[in-house]
C-alpha positions in Angstrom: -0.2 -0.1 0.0 1.3 3.4 -0.9 1.9 6.2 1.7 -1.3 8.6 2.2 0.7 11.2 4.1 -0.9 14.7 3.5 -4.6 13.1 2.9 -7.2 14.5 5.2 -9.7 11.6 6.3 -13.3 13.0 6.5 -11.9 16.9 6.3 -10.6 16.1 10.0 -7.6 14.2 10.2 -4.6 15.1 8.7 -1.7 12.1 8.1 1.4 13.8 8.5 3.8 10.8 9.0 4.0 6.9 8.6 4.9 5.4 12.0 4.3 1.7 11.5 2.6 -0.7 9.3 1.4 -4.5 9.4 -0.5 -7.1 7.1 -3.9 -5.5 7.5 -3.2 -1.4 8.2 -0.8 1.2 8.4 -0.4 3.5 11.4 0.3 7.3 10.8 1.2 10.2 13.3 -1.9 12.9 12.4 -3.5 15.9 13.4 -6.7 16.4 14.2 -7.8 19.8 13.0 -11.0 20.0 15.4 -9.4 19.4 18.4 -6.1 20.8 17.6 -4.2 17.6 18.9 -1.7 15.1 17.6 -3.4 11.6 17.3 -2.7 8.1 15.7 -4.5 6.6 13.0 -4.5 3.2 12.0 -5.5 3.0 8.3 -6.8 -0.5 6.8 -5.2 -1.4 3.7 -7.7 -0.8 0.8 -6.9 -4.0 -1.0 -8.1 -5.9 2.2 -10.5 -3.5 2.9 -13.4 -5.7 0.7 -12.7 -9.2 2.8 -15.6 -9.3 5.1 -13.7 -11.3 7.8 -10.4 -8.9 7.9 -13.0 -6.0 7.8 -14.6 -7.4 10.5 -12.0 -8.2 12.6 -10.8 -4.2 12.0 -14.0 -2.9 13.3 -14.0 -5.6 16.4 -10.8 -3.6 17.4 -12.6 -0.3 17.6 -15.4 -1.6 19.4 -13.2 -3.8 21.8 -10.7 -1.2 22.8 -13.3 1.8 23.0 -15.0 -0.2 25.8 -11.6 0.2 27.8 -10.4 3.0 29.9 -7.3 2.4 31.9 -3.9 4.7 32.0 -1.9 1.8 30.6 -4.2 1.0 27.7 -4.1 3.3 24.4 -6.9 4.8 24.4 -9.5 4.8 21.1 -10.7 8.4 20.2 -12.9 7.9 17.0 -13.5 5.6 14.4 -14.8 6.0 10.8 -14.5 5.4 6.8 -13.0 7.4 4.1 -13.5 6.3 0.9 -14.5 3.3 1.8 -11.3 2.9 3.9 -11.7 2.2 7.7 -9.8 3.8 10.2 -9.6 3.7 13.9 -8.4 7.3 15.7 -6.0 6.5 18.9 -4.1 8.7 21.3 -0.9 9.5 20.2 2.1 8.3 22.8 5.2 10.0 22.1 8.1 7.5 23.1 9.0 4.1 21.9 8.0 0.6 22.2 8.8 -2.1 24.8 10.7 -4.0 22.0 12.7 -0.8 21.1 13.8 -0.2 24.5 14.7 -3.8 24.9 17.2 -3.3 22.0 18.8 -0.4 23.1 19.2 -1.3 26.5 19.5 -5.2 26.4 18.8 -6.3 29.7 16.6 -3.9 31.7 17.2 -3.4 35.5 14.9 -6.2 37.6 13.0 -3.6 39.4 11.9 -2.0 36.0 11.1 -4.9 34.3 8.7 -6.1 37.0 7.0 -2.8 36.9 6.3 -2.8 33.5 4.9 -6.5 33.7 2.5 -5.1 36.6 1.6 -2.2 34.4 0.7 -4.6 31.4 -0.8 -7.0 33.6 -3.3 -4.2 35.3 -4.1 -3.5 31.5 -5.0 -6.7 30.6 -6.8 -7.3 33.9 -9.2 -4.5 32.6 -9.4 -6.0 29.2 -10.2 -9.7 30.9 -12.8 -8.2 33.0 -14.6 -6.8 30.0 -14.1 -10.4 28.3 -11.7 -9.3 26.1 -8.4 -11.4 25.4 -5.6 -9.3 23.6 -4.2 -12.5 21.7 -1.2 -10.7 20.9 0.8 -9.6 23.9 4.4 -8.8 23.2 6.8 -5.8 23.4 6.0 -4.5 20.1 2.7 -3.8 21.3 3.6 -2.1 24.4 4.2 1.6 24.1 6.5 3.3 26.6 5.6 7.0 27.0 8.0 9.8 27.6 7.5 9.4 31.4 8.2 5.9 31.3 4.9 4.6 31.8 3.5 1.6 29.6 0.7 1.3 27.6 -0.8 -1.6 26.0 -2.1 -1.1 22.5 -3.0 -3.2 19.2 -5.8 -5.3 20.0 -6.2 -6.1 16.3 -6.8 -9.9 16.8 -8.8 -9.1 20.1 -11.8 -11.1 20.5 -14.4 -11.4 23.2 -14.8 -14.8 25.1 -18.5 -15.1 24.2 -17.9 -14.3 20.6 -17.7 -17.0 17.8 -14.3 -17.0 16.3 -14.0 -15.6 13.2 -10.9 -17.6 12.1 -10.7 -21.2 11.0 -9.9 -23.7 13.8 -6.3 -24.3 14.3 -5.2 -21.3 12.8 -2.4 -19.6 15.0 -3.0 -16.2 15.6 -0.4 -13.6 17.2 3.5 -13.7 17.2 4.8 -17.3 17.7 7.7 -15.5 19.9 5.2 -15.3 22.8 2.3 -17.7 21.7 0.7 -19.8 24.3 0.8 -23.5 24.0 -2.8 -23.5 23.8 -2.9 -20.6 21.1 -0.2 -22.5 19.3 -2.1 -25.6 19.1 -5.2 -23.9 17.8 -7.2 -24.7 21.4 -9.6 -22.1 22.8 -7.8 -19.0 24.1 -8.6 -17.3 27.3 -7.1 -14.7 29.6 -4.5 -17.1 31.0 -3.0 -17.3 27.3 -2.5 -13.4 27.7 -0.6 -14.3 31.3 1.6 -16.9 29.5 2.6 -14.1 26.7 3.3 -11.5 29.4 5.7 -13.9 31.4 7.9 -14.3 28.2 7.6 -10.8 27.6 9.2 -10.5 31.4 11.8 -13.0 30.5 12.8 -11.2 27.4 13.1 -7.9 29.7 15.4 -10.0 32.2 17.3 -11.5 29.9 17.3 -9.4 26.8 16.2 -11.8 24.3 13.2 -14.4 23.6 13.4 -17.9 25.1 13.0 -20.1 22.2 14.6 -19.7 18.4 13.6 -21.9 15.4 14.1 -21.9 11.7 10.4 -20.9 11.3 7.6 -19.4 13.1 6.0 -23.0 13.1 9.3 -24.4 15.0 9.0 -21.9 17.5 5.5 -22.5 18.2 6.0 -26.0 19.1 9.0 -25.4 21.2 6.5 -23.1 23.5 4.4 -26.3 23.3 7.2 -29.1 24.1 10.2 -27.6 25.6 10.6 -26.0 29.2 11.4 -22.4 29.6 15.1 -21.7 30.1 16.6 -21.2 33.4 16.0 -17.4 33.9 18.5 -17.5 36.7 21.1 -19.2 34.3 21.0 -16.3 32.1 20.7 -13.6 34.8 22.0 -14.8 38.4 21.1 -11.9 40.2 17.2 -12.6 39.5 16.0 -13.7 43.1 14.4 -17.1 43.4 10.9 -15.5 44.4 11.1 -13.8 40.8 11.9 -16.8 39.0 8.7 -18.4 40.8 6.4 -16.1 39.5 8.1 -16.7 35.9 7.5 -20.3 36.1 4.0 -20.0 37.2 3.2 -17.5 34.3 4.9 -19.6 31.9 3.5 -22.9 33.1 2.5 -25.2 29.8 -0.7 -26.6 31.4 -3.0 -23.8 32.5 -4.2 -25.8 35.7 -0.2 -24.8 36.8 -0.5 -21.4 35.6 -2.0 -18.1 37.1 -5.7 -18.3 37.0 -6.6 -14.7 37.2 -4.5 -11.5 36.3 -5.1 -10.5 39.8 -3.4 -13.4 41.5 -0.3 -12.7 39.0 -0.5 -8.9 39.9 -0.5 -9.8 43.8 2.9 -11.9 43.4 4.3 -9.4 41.2 3.9 -6.3 43.6 5.2 -8.6 46.6 8.5 -9.5 44.5 9.2 -5.5 43.7 8.6 -4.9 47.2 11.3 -7.7 47.7 13.5 -6.7 45.1 13.4 -3.0 46.6 14.0 -4.2 50.2 17.3 -6.1 48.6 18.6 -2.6 46.8 17.5 -0.2 49.3 16.2 2.1 46.7 14.1 2.6 43.7 14.1 4.2 40.5 12.7 4.5 37.1 9.2 3.2 36.4 9.5 1.2 39.4 9.0 4.3 42.0 5.7 5.3 40.0 4.4 1.6 40.7 5.7 1.5 44.1 3.4 4.3 45.1 0.5 2.5 43.7 1.0 -0.6 45.8 -1.8 -1.3 48.7 -0.6 -0.6 52.4 0.1 -4.1 52.7 2.6 -4.3 50.2 4.4 -1.1 51.3 4.9 -1.8 54.8 7.9 -4.1 54.0 9.5 -1.0 51.7 12.5 1.1 53.3 11.6 3.9 55.2 13.5 6.2 52.5 11.3 4.7 49.8 8.1 4.7 51.1 8.3 8.4 52.7 11.2 10.2 51.2 10.0 13.5 52.2 9.5 12.6 55.8 13.1 11.7 55.9 14.0 14.8 54.6 11.7 16.8 56.9 12.6 14.8 60.1 16.3 15.4 59.5 15.6 19.3 59.0 13.5 19.2 62.0 16.3 17.5 64.1 18.7 19.9 63.0 16.6 22.9 63.8 15.7 21.5 67.1 19.4 20.9 68.0 20.5 24.8 66.6 17.1 26.0 68.8 18.6 24.2 71.8 22.1 25.7 71.4 20.8 29.1 71.2 18.3 28.7 74.3 21.4 27.7 76.3 23.4 30.6 75.0 20.6 33.2 75.7 19.4 31.4 79.0 16.0 33.1 78.4 12.7 31.6 77.6 11.7 34.0 74.8 12.0 32.7 71.1 9.9 32.1 68.1 8.3 29.1 66.9 8.7 28.0 63.2 5.1 26.8 61.7 5.8 23.1 60.2 5.2 22.8 56.6 2.2 20.9 55.8 0.6 19.2 52.6 -2.0 21.4 50.6 -5.0 20.3 51.8 -8.0 20.1 49.2 -10.9 22.2 50.1 -14.7 20.6 50.6 -15.8 18.7 47.5 -12.2 18.7 46.2 -10.2 16.0 45.9 -6.3 15.6 45.1 -5.3 14.6 41.5 -2.7 11.8 41.7 0.5 12.4 40.0 3.5 10.3 39.5 6.8 11.9 40.4 8.0 11.6 36.6 4.9 14.0 35.3 6.5 17.2 35.5 8.3 18.9 32.5 10.1 22.4 31.3 9.0 24.2 29.0 10.8 26.6 27.0 9.6 27.2 23.7 11.2 30.6 22.9 14.6 29.5 24.3 17.0 26.4 24.2 14.0 24.0 24.6 15.3 23.1 28.0 14.7 24.7 31.4 16.6 22.7 34.2 14.7 19.5 33.1 16.6 17.0 35.2 15.0 19.1 38.4 11.5 19.1 37.4 10.8 15.8 39.4 11.1 17.9 42.6 7.8 19.7 42.0 5.9 16.5 42.6 8.2 14.8 45.3 6.4 15.9 48.3 9.4 17.6 49.5 9.3 21.4 50.4 13.2 21.5 50.4 13.8 20.7 46.8 12.7 22.9 44.2 12.9 23.5 40.4 14.5 26.7 39.3 14.2 28.5 36.2 17.6 29.6 34.5 19.1 33.1 36.0 18.2 36.3 33.8 20.3 38.8 34.4 18.7 42.3 35.2 15.2 39.9 36.3 13.8 40.3 32.5 13.8 37.6 29.9 15.7 38.8 27.0 14.3 39.8 23.7 11.8 37.7 21.7 11.5 35.8 25.0 8.1 36.3 26.7 8.2 33.7 29.4 9.2 30.0 30.4 7.6 27.3 32.3 6.7 24.0 33.6 4.0 22.0 33.1 2.3 18.6 34.6 0.9 15.8 33.2 -2.7 14.8 34.7 -3.2 11.8 32.5 -5.6 10.7 30.9 -7.3 14.2 31.9 -9.0 15.9 34.4 -11.4 18.8 34.7 -9.2 20.5 37.5 -10.7 23.3 39.7 -7.5 24.3 42.2 -4.0 24.5 41.6 -1.4 25.1 44.5 1.7 26.0 43.9 4.5 26.4 46.6 7.3 29.0 45.6 10.8 30.2 47.5 10.9 33.1 45.7 7.8 35.7 45.8 7.7 38.2 43.3 6.9 36.7 40.0 3.8 36.5 37.7 2.4 34.5 35.1 -0.6 32.3 33.6 -1.9 28.8 33.6 -2.2 27.3 30.2 -4.0 23.7 29.4 -3.8 21.6 26.7 -4.7 17.5 25.5 -1.4 17.4 23.2 2.3 18.8 23.8 4.4 19.6 20.7 8.1 19.6 23.0 9.8 21.1 19.8 7.2 23.9 19.1 8.5 27.3 19.2 5.5 29.0 20.8 2.3 28.5 22.6 0.2 26.9 19.8 -1.9 24.5 21.3 -2.2 25.8 24.6 -5.4 27.7 26.1 -5.4 30.1 28.2 -7.6 30.0 31.4 -7.2 33.4 32.1 -5.8 32.4 35.6 -3.5 35.2 36.8 -0.6 34.2 38.9 0.7 37.0 41.3 3.4 35.3 43.5 2.8 37.7 46.5 3.7 34.8 49.1 5.1 31.4 49.3 1.8 29.2 49.2 -0.6 30.3 46.4 -3.9 28.6 45.7 -5.6 29.3 42.5 -8.9 28.5 41.3 -9.5 27.3 37.7 -12.2 27.2 35.6 -12.3 24.8 32.5 -15.7 24.8 31.8 -15.9 21.2 33.0 -13.6 20.0 30.0 -10.9 17.6 31.1 -7.1 18.3 30.4 -4.2 16.4 30.4 -1.4 18.8 30.6 -1.4 22.3 33.0 1.2 24.7 32.6 2.5 27.2 34.9 3.7 30.0 32.4 5.7 32.5 33.7 5.6 35.8 32.3 7.8 38.1 34.8 10.5 37.5 37.0 11.2 38.7 40.5 14.1 41.2 41.1 16.3 38.1 41.8 16.0 37.2 38.1 15.1 33.6 38.8 11.9 31.6 39.9 11.8 28.8 42.2 8.8 26.2 42.6 8.9 23.4 45.1 5.4 22.4 44.9 2.3 21.7 42.5 -0.6 20.1 43.4 -3.9 19.7 41.2 -7.5 19.3 43.0 -10.8 18.2 41.1 
């Protein structure tokens, strides 16, 4: 099929670039001219659109995924046909596939591999609860976004458990590198088949390679049926017995020995992630974000600095302050003194609740400059630690250079919220700004195109700001603090950004 870059589908979706192709469709990065945002479009090949079975599979994908709403599943936005060619519109995920990540890094850090397995299992659990089996779980069908979070995509051969199969008996669907034994044999496929495939994906994340190789796809499929999985601990000795046991059960040939439900697998993976964090004494990358989502029972075993990183810092500060105060009191021998007000987290007003933001969901924004503004420090505005801050560059004289109207930092409230309040803590009062929102961010943009002004003026006349937001009930994913006026010091510091809905 020839590329259709430049085509405008139904007068709305402009195909900007081809980003992938398969046997029945091609995927494009596109632009939604109505909502002014980037999307991904899967366009069915015209030469097979007349095949009723293939067309039904394509339409079934749209129906299946449209039922699913989960942060680790790529969202279906729209579906339609243009010139008798069906298409599906998805959210556009900036990043790479999990397969690409494995190719770049080889073996992933153990905690990161477990974290991705948990996120994928949670996504599959939502599908399975709806009676939908993915049938093609593989790292090529897992996208890793810019924040490092996994999103499952391509339910192209998914089908509901109560639906008659549309393929001939015995036909193997899916990539045989990850295919379950029952699927390879053409037997009935259930959610357990997806869990087997996820186990193979976990094996590849841990070892950097798939477990079985063969001269052709059929030979590989038969190895999944007949041969035991290679010992993961021989290929990577630092893998714990606990993790190896989870992997062994997930990839059991017989479904009676395999995990029966997603919840069972997730619970064991969460325990193993806790154990691995105990062994290392720390957590990094996506493991940090997943650890925050664990139930209290699983978090109890974590090291204190992982469970409450902010509390450790605050405790040290309090101890140091107390020691200094004691010395001063002894020297002065007087009962007079000043008490310091403790720093407390932002509390929601009645009827509001805090929007959960992972620590990796803050980003600097400098479209009028070099594209970056202390990007390595942005995590500090979401770490619940008032002692750490993100700062702008230092601008001489307290003014931006000519041609640069401002700089900012934004948070990602995916999949989107109608926020009603934003709290900002700053260590440098005296600056001013505005709040913008968007559902699509172009990191290479050279202006504020795509951002919507909420007409909320920020006047940092104190260290704690509480700003009322009015989105007219519309949900937005990105919330930008855009700094337009600098304080006399020429630099703005922000220690905390909290959203409420």
